[in-house]
BADREN-573541 format. One record per atom (N, C-alpha, C, O): residue number from 1; x, y, z; residue in one letter. Coordinates in steps of 0.2 Angstrom, whole numbers, plus 5000, padded with zeros to 4 digits. Layout:
<node><num>NUM</num><xx>X</xx><yy>Y</yy><zz>Z</zz><residuo>a</residuo></node>
...
REM end
This chain:
<node><num>1</num><xx>4870</xx><yy>4939</yy><zz>5263</zz><residuo>m</residuo></node>
<node><num>1</num><xx>4869</xx><yy>4942</yy><zz>5259</zz><residuo>m</residuo></node>
<node><num>1</num><xx>4869</xx><yy>4949</yy><zz>5262</zz><residuo>m</residuo></node>
<node><num>1</num><xx>4864</xx><yy>4952</yy><zz>5260</zz><residuo>m</residuo></node>
<node><num>2</num><xx>4873</xx><yy>4950</yy><zz>5265</zz><residuo>a</residuo></node>
<node><num>2</num><xx>4875</xx><yy>4957</yy><zz>5267</zz><residuo>a</residuo></node>
<node><num>2</num><xx>4877</xx><yy>4959</yy><zz>5261</zz><residuo>a</residuo></node>
<node><num>2</num><xx>4876</xx><yy>4965</yy><zz>5260</zz><residuo>a</residuo></node>
<node><num>3</num><xx>4881</xx><yy>4955</yy><zz>5255</zz><residuo>d</residuo></node>
<node><num>3</num><xx>4889</xx><yy>4953</yy><zz>5249</zz><residuo>d</residuo></node>
<node><num>3</num><xx>4884</xx><yy>4955</yy><zz>5245</zz><residuo>d</residuo></node>
<node><num>3</num><xx>4887</xx><yy>4958</yy><zz>5241</zz><residuo>d</residuo></node>
<node><num>4</num><xx>4878</xx><yy>4955</yy><zz>5244</zz><residuo>e</residuo></node>
<node><num>4</num><xx>4875</xx><yy>4954</yy><zz>5236</zz><residuo>e</residuo></node>
<node><num>4</num><xx>4874</xx><yy>4961</yy><zz>5235</zz><residuo>e</residuo></node>
<node><num>4</num><xx>4870</xx><yy>4964</yy><zz>5238</zz><residuo>e</residuo></node>
<node><num>5</num><xx>4877</xx><yy>4962</yy><zz>5229</zz><residuo>k</residuo></node>
<node><num>5</num><xx>4872</xx><yy>4971</yy><zz>5228</zz><residuo>k</residuo></node>
<node><num>5</num><xx>4867</xx><yy>4972</yy><zz>5222</zz><residuo>k</residuo></node>
<node><num>5</num><xx>4867</xx><yy>4968</yy><zz>5218</zz><residuo>k</residuo></node>
<node><num>6</num><xx>4865</xx><yy>4975</yy><zz>5223</zz><residuo>k</residuo></node>
<node><num>6</num><xx>4862</xx><yy>4977</yy><zz>5215</zz><residuo>k</residuo></node>
<node><num>6</num><xx>4867</xx><yy>4977</yy><zz>5209</zz><residuo>k</residuo></node>
<node><num>6</num><xx>4873</xx><yy>4976</yy><zz>5209</zz><residuo>k</residuo></node>
<node><num>7</num><xx>4862</xx><yy>4976</yy><zz>5204</zz><residuo>p</residuo></node>
<node><num>7</num><xx>4866</xx><yy>4981</yy><zz>5195</zz><residuo>p</residuo></node>
<node><num>7</num><xx>4868</xx><yy>4988</yy><zz>5201</zz><residuo>p</residuo></node>
<node><num>7</num><xx>4866</xx><yy>4990</yy><zz>5206</zz><residuo>p</residuo></node>
<node><num>8</num><xx>4873</xx><yy>4989</yy><zz>5197</zz><residuo>g</residuo></node>
<node><num>8</num><xx>4872</xx><yy>4997</yy><zz>5196</zz><residuo>g</residuo></node>
<node><num>8</num><xx>4864</xx><yy>5002</yy><zz>5192</zz><residuo>g</residuo></node>
<node><num>8</num><xx>4860</xx><yy>4998</yy><zz>5190</zz><residuo>g</residuo></node>
<node><num>9</num><xx>4863</xx><yy>5007</yy><zz>5191</zz><residuo>l</residuo></node>
<node><num>9</num><xx>4859</xx><yy>5010</yy><zz>5186</zz><residuo>l</residuo></node>
<node><num>9</num><xx>4863</xx><yy>5009</yy><zz>5181</zz><residuo>l</residuo></node>
<node><num>9</num><xx>4859</xx><yy>5007</yy><zz>5176</zz><residuo>l</residuo></node>
<node><num>10</num><xx>4869</xx><yy>5010</yy><zz>5179</zz><residuo>l</residuo></node>
<node><num>10</num><xx>4869</xx><yy>5010</yy><zz>5172</zz><residuo>l</residuo></node>
<node><num>10</num><xx>4867</xx><yy>5001</yy><zz>5168</zz><residuo>l</residuo></node>
<node><num>10</num><xx>4864</xx><yy>4999</yy><zz>5164</zz><residuo>l</residuo></node>
<node><num>11</num><xx>4872</xx><yy>4999</yy><zz>5173</zz><residuo>k</residuo></node>
<node><num>11</num><xx>4869</xx><yy>4993</yy><zz>5171</zz><residuo>k</residuo></node>
<node><num>11</num><xx>4863</xx><yy>4990</yy><zz>5169</zz><residuo>k</residuo></node>
<node><num>11</num><xx>4861</xx><yy>4985</yy><zz>5166</zz><residuo>k</residuo></node>
<node><num>12</num><xx>4858</xx><yy>4996</yy><zz>5173</zz><residuo>r</residuo></node>
<node><num>12</num><xx>4850</xx><yy>4990</yy><zz>5174</zz><residuo>r</residuo></node>
<node><num>12</num><xx>4848</xx><yy>4996</yy><zz>5168</zz><residuo>r</residuo></node>
<node><num>12</num><xx>4843</xx><yy>4995</yy><zz>5164</zz><residuo>r</residuo></node>
<node><num>13</num><xx>4850</xx><yy>5002</yy><zz>5168</zz><residuo>i</residuo></node>
<node><num>13</num><xx>4849</xx><yy>5005</yy><zz>5159</zz><residuo>i</residuo></node>
<node><num>13</num><xx>4847</xx><yy>4997</yy><zz>5151</zz><residuo>i</residuo></node>
<node><num>13</num><xx>4843</xx><yy>4994</yy><zz>5148</zz><residuo>i</residuo></node>
<node><num>14</num><xx>4857</xx><yy>4996</yy><zz>5154</zz><residuo>a</residuo></node>
<node><num>14</num><xx>4859</xx><yy>4996</yy><zz>5147</zz><residuo>a</residuo></node>
<node><num>14</num><xx>4857</xx><yy>4988</yy><zz>5148</zz><residuo>a</residuo></node>
<node><num>14</num><xx>4862</xx><yy>4985</yy><zz>5146</zz><residuo>a</residuo></node>
<node><num>15</num><xx>4852</xx><yy>4983</yy><zz>5149</zz><residuo>s</residuo></node>
<node><num>15</num><xx>4852</xx><yy>4979</yy><zz>5150</zz><residuo>s</residuo></node>
<node><num>15</num><xx>4844</xx><yy>4980</yy><zz>5149</zz><residuo>s</residuo></node>
<node><num>15</num><xx>4842</xx><yy>4976</yy><zz>5145</zz><residuo>s</residuo></node>
<node><num>16</num><xx>4839</xx><yy>4985</yy><zz>5151</zz><residuo>k</residuo></node>
<node><num>16</num><xx>4831</xx><yy>4984</yy><zz>5147</zz><residuo>k</residuo></node>
<node><num>16</num><xx>4836</xx><yy>4988</yy><zz>5143</zz><residuo>k</residuo></node>
<node><num>16</num><xx>4839</xx><yy>4984</yy><zz>5140</zz><residuo>k</residuo></node>
<node><num>17</num><xx>4838</xx><yy>4994</yy><zz>5140</zz><residuo>l</residuo></node>
<node><num>17</num><xx>4837</xx><yy>4995</yy><zz>5131</zz><residuo>l</residuo></node>
<node><num>17</num><xx>4840</xx><yy>4993</yy><zz>5127</zz><residuo>l</residuo></node>
<node><num>17</num><xx>4840</xx><yy>4994</yy><zz>5121</zz><residuo>l</residuo></node>
<node><num>18</num><xx>4847</xx><yy>4985</yy><zz>5131</zz><residuo>s</residuo></node>
<node><num>18</num><xx>4849</xx><yy>4982</yy><zz>5124</zz><residuo>s</residuo></node>
<node><num>18</num><xx>4838</xx><yy>4975</yy><zz>5126</zz><residuo>s</residuo></node>
<node><num>18</num><xx>4834</xx><yy>4973</yy><zz>5122</zz><residuo>s</residuo></node>
<node><num>19</num><xx>4838</xx><yy>4974</yy><zz>5133</zz><residuo>r</residuo></node>
<node><num>19</num><xx>4832</xx><yy>4969</yy><zz>5132</zz><residuo>r</residuo></node>
<node><num>19</num><xx>4823</xx><yy>4971</yy><zz>5124</zz><residuo>r</residuo></node>
<node><num>19</num><xx>4820</xx><yy>4968</yy><zz>5121</zz><residuo>r</residuo></node>
<node><num>20</num><xx>4824</xx><yy>4981</yy><zz>5124</zz><residuo>f</residuo></node>
<node><num>20</num><xx>4820</xx><yy>4980</yy><zz>5121</zz><residuo>f</residuo></node>
<node><num>20</num><xx>4820</xx><yy>4982</yy><zz>5115</zz><residuo>f</residuo></node>
<node><num>20</num><xx>4816</xx><yy>4982</yy><zz>5111</zz><residuo>f</residuo></node>
<node><num>21</num><xx>4831</xx><yy>4983</yy><zz>5114</zz><residuo>i</residuo></node>
<node><num>21</num><xx>4829</xx><yy>4981</yy><zz>5105</zz><residuo>i</residuo></node>
<node><num>21</num><xx>4832</xx><yy>4976</yy><zz>5101</zz><residuo>i</residuo></node>
<node><num>21</num><xx>4835</xx><yy>4977</yy><zz>5096</zz><residuo>i</residuo></node>
<node><num>22</num><xx>4830</xx><yy>4966</yy><zz>5108</zz><residuo>k</residuo></node>
<node><num>22</num><xx>4830</xx><yy>4960</yy><zz>5103</zz><residuo>k</residuo></node>
<node><num>22</num><xx>4823</xx><yy>4960</yy><zz>5104</zz><residuo>k</residuo></node>
<node><num>22</num><xx>4821</xx><yy>4955</yy><zz>5100</zz><residuo>k</residuo></node>
<node><num>23</num><xx>4818</xx><yy>4964</yy><zz>5106</zz><residuo>d</residuo></node>
<node><num>23</num><xx>4808</xx><yy>4964</yy><zz>5106</zz><residuo>d</residuo></node>
<node><num>23</num><xx>4807</xx><yy>4969</yy><zz>5100</zz><residuo>d</residuo></node>
<node><num>23</num><xx>4804</xx><yy>4970</yy><zz>5095</zz><residuo>d</residuo></node>
<node><num>24</num><xx>4810</xx><yy>4970</yy><zz>5101</zz><residuo>t</residuo></node>
<node><num>24</num><xx>4809</xx><yy>4977</yy><zz>5095</zz><residuo>t</residuo></node>
<node><num>24</num><xx>4812</xx><yy>4974</yy><zz>5087</zz><residuo>t</residuo></node>
<node><num>24</num><xx>4809</xx><yy>4976</yy><zz>5082</zz><residuo>t</residuo></node>
<node><num>25</num><xx>4817</xx><yy>4969</yy><zz>5088</zz><residuo>k</residuo></node>
<node><num>25</num><xx>4820</xx><yy>4965</yy><zz>5082</zz><residuo>k</residuo></node>
<node><num>25</num><xx>4816</xx><yy>4961</yy><zz>5079</zz><residuo>k</residuo></node>
<node><num>25</num><xx>4815</xx><yy>4962</yy><zz>5073</zz><residuo>k</residuo></node>
<node><num>26</num><xx>4811</xx><yy>4956</yy><zz>5084</zz><residuo>g</residuo></node>
<node><num>26</num><xx>4807</xx><yy>4952</yy><zz>5085</zz><residuo>g</residuo></node>
<node><num>26</num><xx>4801</xx><yy>4953</yy><zz>5084</zz><residuo>g</residuo></node>
<node><num>26</num><xx>4796</xx><yy>4949</yy><zz>5084</zz><residuo>g</residuo></node>
<node><num>27</num><xx>4800</xx><yy>4959</yy><zz>5084</zz><residuo>e</residuo></node>
<node><num>27</num><xx>4792</xx><yy>4962</yy><zz>5082</zz><residuo>e</residuo></node>
<node><num>27</num><xx>4795</xx><yy>4967</yy><zz>5076</zz><residuo>e</residuo></node>
<node><num>27</num><xx>4792</xx><yy>4972</yy><zz>5074</zz><residuo>e</residuo></node>
<node><num>28</num><xx>4797</xx><yy>4966</yy><zz>5075</zz><residuo>m</residuo></node>
<node><num>28</num><xx>4799</xx><yy>4970</yy><zz>5065</zz><residuo>m</residuo></node>
<node><num>28</num><xx>4797</xx><yy>4964</yy><zz>5064</zz><residuo>m</residuo></node>
<node><num>28</num><xx>4790</xx><yy>4964</yy><zz>5064</zz><residuo>m</residuo></node>
<node><num>29</num><xx>4802</xx><yy>4957</yy><zz>5062</zz><residuo>k</residuo></node>
<node><num>29</num><xx>4801</xx><yy>4954</yy><zz>5057</zz><residuo>k</residuo></node>
<node><num>29</num><xx>4795</xx><yy>4949</yy><zz>5057</zz><residuo>k</residuo></node>
<node><num>29</num><xx>4795</xx><yy>4944</yy><zz>5053</zz><residuo>k</residuo></node>
<node><num>30</num><xx>4788</xx><yy>4949</yy><zz>5062</zz><residuo>k</residuo></node>
<node><num>30</num><xx>4781</xx><yy>4948</yy><zz>5062</zz><residuo>k</residuo></node>
<node><num>30</num><xx>4779</xx><yy>4952</yy><zz>5058</zz><residuo>k</residuo></node>
<node><num>30</num><xx>4773</xx><yy>4951</yy><zz>5057</zz><residuo>k</residuo></node>
<node><num>31</num><xx>4780</xx><yy>4955</yy><zz>5056</zz><residuo>i</residuo></node>
<node><num>31</num><xx>4777</xx><yy>4963</yy><zz>5051</zz><residuo>i</residuo></node>
<node><num>31</num><xx>4776</xx><yy>4960</yy><zz>5047</zz><residuo>i</residuo></node>
<node><num>31</num><xx>4781</xx><yy>4957</yy><zz>5044</zz><residuo>i</residuo></node>
<node><num>32</num><xx>4769</xx><yy>4961</yy><zz>5043</zz><residuo>v</residuo></node>
<node><num>32</num><xx>4766</xx><yy>4957</yy><zz>5035</zz><residuo>v</residuo></node>
<node><num>32</num><xx>4767</xx><yy>4966</yy><zz>5031</zz><residuo>v</residuo></node>
<node><num>32</num><xx>4764</xx><yy>4972</yy><zz>5032</zz><residuo>v</residuo></node>
<node><num>33</num><xx>4771</xx><yy>4964</yy><zz>5027</zz><residuo>w</residuo></node>
<node><num>33</num><xx>4769</xx><yy>4968</yy><zz>5022</zz><residuo>w</residuo></node>
<node><num>33</num><xx>4769</xx><yy>4969</yy><zz>5018</zz><residuo>w</residuo></node>
<node><num>33</num><xx>4774</xx><yy>4966</yy><zz>5015</zz><residuo>w</residuo></node>
<node><num>34</num><xx>4761</xx><yy>4975</yy><zz>5014</zz><residuo>p</residuo></node>
<node><num>34</num><xx>4752</xx><yy>4975</yy><zz>5009</zz><residuo>p</residuo></node>
<node><num>34</num><xx>4760</xx><yy>4974</yy><zz>5000</zz><residuo>p</residuo></node>
<node><num>34</num><xx>4765</xx><yy>4973</yy><zz>5003</zz><residuo>p</residuo></node>
<node><num>35</num><xx>4760</xx><yy>4974</yy><zz>4998</zz><residuo>s</residuo></node>
<node><num>35</num><xx>4761</xx><yy>4972</yy><zz>4991</zz><residuo>s</residuo></node>
<node><num>35</num><xx>4759</xx><yy>4978</yy><zz>4990</zz><residuo>s</residuo></node>
<node><num>35</num><xx>4755</xx><yy>4982</yy><zz>4994</zz><residuo>s</residuo></node>
<node><num>36</num><xx>4763</xx><yy>4980</yy><zz>4980</zz><residuo>k</residuo></node>
<node><num>36</num><xx>4761</xx><yy>4984</yy><zz>4977</zz><residuo>k</residuo></node>
<node><num>36</num><xx>4756</xx><yy>4989</yy><zz>4975</zz><residuo>k</residuo></node>
<node><num>36</num><xx>4754</xx><yy>4995</yy><zz>4975</zz><residuo>k</residuo></node>
<node><num>37</num><xx>4753</xx><yy>4978</yy><zz>4973</zz><residuo>k</residuo></node>
<node><num>37</num><xx>4745</xx><yy>4982</yy><zz>4970</zz><residuo>k</residuo></node>
<node><num>37</num><xx>4744</xx><yy>4983</yy><zz>4975</zz><residuo>k</residuo></node>
<node><num>37</num><xx>4742</xx><yy>4989</yy><zz>4974</zz><residuo>k</residuo></node>
<node><num>38</num><xx>4743</xx><yy>4982</yy><zz>4983</zz><residuo>t</residuo></node>
<node><num>38</num><xx>4737</xx><yy>4981</yy><zz>4987</zz><residuo>t</residuo></node>
<node><num>38</num><xx>4736</xx><yy>4987</yy><zz>4991</zz><residuo>t</residuo></node>
<node><num>38</num><xx>4731</xx><yy>4989</yy><zz>4994</zz><residuo>t</residuo></node>
<node><num>39</num><xx>4745</xx><yy>4989</yy><zz>4989</zz><residuo>v</residuo></node>
<node><num>39</num><xx>4745</xx><yy>4999</yy><zz>4991</zz><residuo>v</residuo></node>
<node><num>39</num><xx>4740</xx><yy>5004</yy><zz>4986</zz><residuo>v</residuo></node>
<node><num>39</num><xx>4735</xx><yy>5008</yy><zz>4988</zz><residuo>v</residuo></node>
<node><num>40</num><xx>4741</xx><yy>5003</yy><zz>4978</zz><residuo>v</residuo></node>
<node><num>40</num><xx>4736</xx><yy>5005</yy><zz>4974</zz><residuo>v</residuo></node>
<node><num>40</num><xx>4732</xx><yy>5007</yy><zz>4975</zz><residuo>v</residuo></node>
<node><num>40</num><xx>4730</xx><yy>5013</yy><zz>4974</zz><residuo>v</residuo></node>
<node><num>41</num><xx>4728</xx><yy>5000</yy><zz>4976</zz><residuo>n</residuo></node>
<node><num>41</num><xx>4722</xx><yy>4998</yy><zz>4976</zz><residuo>n</residuo></node>
<node><num>41</num><xx>4719</xx><yy>4999</yy><zz>4983</zz><residuo>n</residuo></node>
<node><num>41</num><xx>4713</xx><yy>4997</yy><zz>4984</zz><residuo>n</residuo></node>
<node><num>42</num><xx>4722</xx><yy>5002</yy><zz>4987</zz><residuo>n</residuo></node>
<node><num>42</num><xx>4718</xx><yy>5005</yy><zz>4993</zz><residuo>n</residuo></node>
<node><num>42</num><xx>4717</xx><yy>5011</yy><zz>4993</zz><residuo>n</residuo></node>
<node><num>42</num><xx>4712</xx><yy>5013</yy><zz>4993</zz><residuo>n</residuo></node>
<node><num>43</num><xx>4723</xx><yy>5015</yy><zz>4991</zz><residuo>t</residuo></node>
<node><num>43</num><xx>4726</xx><yy>5024</yy><zz>4989</zz><residuo>t</residuo></node>
<node><num>43</num><xx>4721</xx><yy>5026</yy><zz>4984</zz><residuo>t</residuo></node>
<node><num>43</num><xx>4718</xx><yy>5032</yy><zz>4983</zz><residuo>t</residuo></node>
<node><num>44</num><xx>4721</xx><yy>5020</yy><zz>4981</zz><residuo>g</residuo></node>
<node><num>44</num><xx>4713</xx><yy>5024</yy><zz>4975</zz><residuo>g</residuo></node>
<node><num>44</num><xx>4706</xx><yy>5026</yy><zz>4982</zz><residuo>g</residuo></node>
<node><num>44</num><xx>4704</xx><yy>5031</yy><zz>4984</zz><residuo>g</residuo></node>
<node><num>45</num><xx>4705</xx><yy>5018</yy><zz>4984</zz><residuo>v</residuo></node>
<node><num>45</num><xx>4699</xx><yy>5013</yy><zz>4987</zz><residuo>v</residuo></node>
<node><num>45</num><xx>4700</xx><yy>5026</yy><zz>4990</zz><residuo>v</residuo></node>
<node><num>45</num><xx>4697</xx><yy>5030</yy><zz>4988</zz><residuo>v</residuo></node>
<node><num>46</num><xx>4704</xx><yy>5027</yy><zz>4994</zz><residuo>v</residuo></node>
<node><num>46</num><xx>4704</xx><yy>5030</yy><zz>4999</zz><residuo>v</residuo></node>
<node><num>46</num><xx>4701</xx><yy>5038</yy><zz>4995</zz><residuo>v</residuo></node>
<node><num>46</num><xx>4696</xx><yy>5041</yy><zz>4997</zz><residuo>v</residuo></node>
<node><num>47</num><xx>4704</xx><yy>5040</yy><zz>4991</zz><residuo>i</residuo></node>
<node><num>47</num><xx>4703</xx><yy>5045</yy><zz>4986</zz><residuo>i</residuo></node>
<node><num>47</num><xx>4695</xx><yy>5043</yy><zz>4982</zz><residuo>i</residuo></node>
<node><num>47</num><xx>4692</xx><yy>5049</yy><zz>4982</zz><residuo>i</residuo></node>
<node><num>48</num><xx>4693</xx><yy>5038</yy><zz>4980</zz><residuo>l</residuo></node>
<node><num>48</num><xx>4689</xx><yy>5040</yy><zz>4979</zz><residuo>l</residuo></node>
<node><num>48</num><xx>4683</xx><yy>5042</yy><zz>4982</zz><residuo>l</residuo></node>
<node><num>48</num><xx>4678</xx><yy>5044</yy><zz>4979</zz><residuo>l</residuo></node>
<node><num>49</num><xx>4684</xx><yy>5039</yy><zz>4988</zz><residuo>v</residuo></node>
<node><num>49</num><xx>4677</xx><yy>5042</yy><zz>4996</zz><residuo>v</residuo></node>
<node><num>49</num><xx>4678</xx><yy>5049</yy><zz>5000</zz><residuo>v</residuo></node>
<node><num>49</num><xx>4675</xx><yy>5052</yy><zz>5005</zz><residuo>v</residuo></node>
<node><num>50</num><xx>4685</xx><yy>5051</yy><zz>4996</zz><residuo>l</residuo></node>
<node><num>50</num><xx>4686</xx><yy>5059</yy><zz>5001</zz><residuo>l</residuo></node>
<node><num>50</num><xx>4683</xx><yy>5062</yy><zz>4998</zz><residuo>l</residuo></node>
<node><num>50</num><xx>4679</xx><yy>5066</yy><zz>5001</zz><residuo>l</residuo></node>
<node><num>51</num><xx>4683</xx><yy>5062</yy><zz>4988</zz><residuo>a</residuo></node>
<node><num>51</num><xx>4679</xx><yy>5063</yy><zz>4982</zz><residuo>a</residuo></node>
<node><num>51</num><xx>4671</xx><yy>5063</yy><zz>4984</zz><residuo>a</residuo></node>
<node><num>51</num><xx>4667</xx><yy>5068</yy><zz>4986</zz><residuo>a</residuo></node>
<node><num>52</num><xx>4671</xx><yy>5060</yy><zz>4984</zz><residuo>a</residuo></node>
<node><num>52</num><xx>4663</xx><yy>5057</yy><zz>4985</zz><residuo>a</residuo></node>
<node><num>52</num><xx>4662</xx><yy>5060</yy><zz>4993</zz><residuo>a</residuo></node>
<node><num>52</num><xx>4657</xx><yy>5058</yy><zz>4994</zz><residuo>a</residuo></node>
<node><num>53</num><xx>4664</xx><yy>5063</yy><zz>4996</zz><residuo>f</residuo></node>
<node><num>53</num><xx>4660</xx><yy>5062</yy><zz>5005</zz><residuo>f</residuo></node>
<node><num>53</num><xx>4664</xx><yy>5070</yy><zz>5002</zz><residuo>f</residuo></node>
<node><num>53</num><xx>4662</xx><yy>5073</yy><zz>5008</zz><residuo>f</residuo></node>
<node><num>54</num><xx>4668</xx><yy>5078</yy><zz>4997</zz><residuo>s</residuo></node>
<node><num>54</num><xx>4666</xx><yy>5081</yy><zz>4999</zz><residuo>s</residuo></node>
<node><num>54</num><xx>4664</xx><yy>5083</yy><zz>4993</zz><residuo>s</residuo></node>
<node><num>54</num><xx>4667</xx><yy>5088</yy><zz>4991</zz><residuo>s</residuo></node>
<node><num>55</num><xx>4659</xx><yy>5079</yy><zz>4989</zz><residuo>i</residuo></node>
<node><num>55</num><xx>4656</xx><yy>5083</yy><zz>4985</zz><residuo>i</residuo></node>
<node><num>55</num><xx>4649</xx><yy>5082</yy><zz>4987</zz><residuo>i</residuo></node>
<node><num>55</num><xx>4644</xx><yy>5085</yy><zz>4984</zz><residuo>i</residuo></node>
<node><num>56</num><xx>4648</xx><yy>5078</yy><zz>4991</zz><residuo>c</residuo></node>
<node><num>56</num><xx>4639</xx><yy>5077</yy><zz>4995</zz><residuo>c</residuo></node>
<node><num>56</num><xx>4642</xx><yy>5081</yy><zz>5002</zz><residuo>c</residuo></node>
<node><num>56</num><xx>4640</xx><yy>5078</yy><zz>5007</zz><residuo>c</residuo></node>
<node><num>57</num><xx>4646</xx><yy>5086</yy><zz>5005</zz><residuo>i</residuo></node>
<node><num>57</num><xx>4648</xx><yy>5092</yy><zz>5009</zz><residuo>i</residuo></node>
<node><num>57</num><xx>4646</xx><yy>5098</yy><zz>5004</zz><residuo>i</residuo></node>
<node><num>57</num><xx>4643</xx><yy>5103</yy><zz>5006</zz><residuo>i</residuo></node>
<node><num>58</num><xx>4650</xx><yy>5098</yy><zz>4999</zz><residuo>g</residuo></node>
<node><num>58</num><xx>4651</xx><yy>5105</yy><zz>4994</zz><residuo>g</residuo></node>
<node><num>58</num><xx>4643</xx><yy>5105</yy><zz>4993</zz><residuo>g</residuo></node>
<node><num>58</num><xx>4641</xx><yy>5109</yy><zz>4998</zz><residuo>g</residuo></node>
<node><num>59</num><xx>4637</xx><yy>5102</yy><zz>4989</zz><residuo>i</residuo></node>
<node><num>59</num><xx>4630</xx><yy>5102</yy><zz>4990</zz><residuo>i</residuo></node>
<node><num>59</num><xx>4627</xx><yy>5103</yy><zz>4994</zz><residuo>i</residuo></node>
<node><num>59</num><xx>4624</xx><yy>5109</yy><zz>4994</zz><residuo>i</residuo></node>
<node><num>60</num><xx>4627</xx><yy>5097</yy><zz>5003</zz><residuo>v</residuo></node>
<node><num>60</num><xx>4623</xx><yy>5103</yy><zz>5006</zz><residuo>v</residuo></node>
<node><num>60</num><xx>4627</xx><yy>5109</yy><zz>5010</zz><residuo>v</residuo></node>
<node><num>60</num><xx>4623</xx><yy>5113</yy><zz>5014</zz><residuo>v</residuo></node>
<node><num>61</num><xx>4633</xx><yy>5110</yy><zz>5009</zz><residuo>d</residuo></node>
<node><num>61</num><xx>4636</xx><yy>5116</yy><zz>5013</zz><residuo>d</residuo></node>
<node><num>61</num><xx>4635</xx><yy>5121</yy><zz>5005</zz><residuo>d</residuo></node>
<node><num>61</num><xx>4639</xx><yy>5125</yy><zz>5005</zz><residuo>d</residuo></node>
<node><num>62</num><xx>4631</xx><yy>5122</yy><zz>4997</zz><residuo>f</residuo></node>
<node><num>62</num><xx>4627</xx><yy>5125</yy><zz>4994</zz><residuo>f</residuo></node>
<node><num>62</num><xx>4616</xx><yy>5126</yy><zz>4996</zz><residuo>f</residuo></node>
<node><num>62</num><xx>4612</xx><yy>5131</yy><zz>4994</zz><residuo>f</residuo></node>
<node><num>63</num><xx>4617</xx><yy>5120</yy><zz>4999</zz><residuo>v</residuo></node>
<node><num>63</num><xx>4608</xx><yy>5120</yy><zz>5003</zz><residuo>v</residuo></node>
<node><num>63</num><xx>4611</xx><yy>5124</yy><zz>5003</zz><residuo>v</residuo></node>
<node><num>63</num><xx>4611</xx><yy>5128</yy><zz>4999</zz><residuo>v</residuo></node>
<node><num>64</num><xx>4613</xx><yy>5124</yy><zz>5009</zz><residuo>f</residuo></node>
<node><num>64</num><xx>4610</xx><yy>5125</yy><zz>5014</zz><residuo>f</residuo></node>
<node><num>64</num><xx>4614</xx><yy>5134</yy><zz>5015</zz><residuo>f</residuo></node>
<node><num>64</num><xx>4610</xx><yy>5136</yy><zz>5019</zz><residuo>f</residuo></node>
<node><num>65</num><xx>4617</xx><yy>5138</yy><zz>5014</zz><residuo>n</residuo></node>
<node><num>65</num><xx>4622</xx><yy>5142</yy><zz>5011</zz><residuo>n</residuo></node>
<node><num>65</num><xx>4612</xx><yy>5146</yy><zz>5006</zz><residuo>n</residuo></node>
<node><num>65</num><xx>4609</xx><yy>5151</yy><zz>5008</zz><residuo>n</residuo></node>
<node><num>66</num><xx>4609</xx><yy>5141</yy><zz>4998</zz><residuo>a</residuo></node>
<node><num>66</num><xx>4603</xx><yy>5144</yy><zz>4997</zz><residuo>a</residuo></node>
<node><num>66</num><xx>4598</xx><yy>5146</yy><zz>5003</zz><residuo>a</residuo></node>
<node><num>66</num><xx>4596</xx><yy>5152</yy><zz>5004</zz><residuo>a</residuo></node>
<node><num>67</num><xx>4598</xx><yy>5143</yy><zz>5006</zz><residuo>v</residuo></node>
<node><num>67</num><xx>4590</xx><yy>5142</yy><zz>5013</zz><residuo>v</residuo></node>
<node><num>67</num><xx>4592</xx><yy>5149</yy><zz>5017</zz><residuo>v</residuo></node>
<node><num>67</num><xx>4588</xx><yy>5152</yy><zz>5021</zz><residuo>v</residuo></node>
<node><num>68</num><xx>4600</xx><yy>5153</yy><zz>5018</zz><residuo>v</residuo></node>
<node><num>68</num><xx>4603</xx><yy>5158</yy><zz>5023</zz><residuo>v</residuo></node>
<node><num>68</num><xx>4599</xx><yy>5163</yy><zz>5018</zz><residuo>v</residuo></node>
<node><num>68</num><xx>4593</xx><yy>5166</yy><zz>5019</zz><residuo>v</residuo></node>
<node><num>69</num><xx>4602</xx><yy>5163</yy><zz>5015</zz><residuo>g</residuo></node>
<node><num>69</num><xx>4602</xx><yy>5168</yy><zz>5007</zz><residuo>g</residuo></node>
<node><num>69</num><xx>4594</xx><yy>5171</yy><zz>5007</zz><residuo>g</residuo></node>
<node><num>69</num><xx>4591</xx><yy>5176</yy><zz>5006</zz><residuo>g</residuo></node>
<node><num>70</num><xx>4591</xx><yy>5164</yy><zz>5008</zz><residuo>l</residuo></node>
<node><num>70</num><xx>4581</xx><yy>5166</yy><zz>5006</zz><residuo>l</residuo></node>
<node><num>70</num><xx>4579</xx><yy>5171</yy><zz>5013</zz><residuo>l</residuo></node>
<node><num>70</num><xx>4574</xx><yy>5175</yy><zz>5014</zz><residuo>l</residuo></node>
<node><num>71</num><xx>4583</xx><yy>5171</yy><zz>5018</zz><residuo>f</residuo></node>
<node><num>71</num><xx>4580</xx><yy>5172</yy><zz>5026</zz><residuo>f</residuo></node>
<node><num>71</num><xx>4585</xx><yy>5181</yy><zz>5024</zz><residuo>f</residuo></node>
<node><num>71</num><xx>4583</xx><yy>5186</yy><zz>5027</zz><residuo>f</residuo></node>
<node><num>72</num><xx>4588</xx><yy>5181</yy><zz>5021</zz><residuo>h</residuo></node>
<node><num>72</num><xx>4594</xx><yy>5186</yy><zz>5025</zz><residuo>h</residuo></node>
<node><num>72</num><xx>4592</xx><yy>5191</yy><zz>5018</zz><residuo>h</residuo></node>
<node><num>72</num><xx>4595</xx><yy>5196</yy><zz>5017</zz><residuo>h</residuo></node>
REM end
């Protein structure tokens, strides 16, 4: 038992790095990528929602400025 030695630091690091790379490759194979149509559709929805919120915030800003202008 006294003759057993732990692997060296570099061997342990190499082993863990090798395992990490194998696990990463396995996880990458599980990814389901969206189709081009789905990406274009989702991008359009995001742009429309951003435009709607921008307009709403602009209207609220305009109203607040008008109210503050009445008191100033």
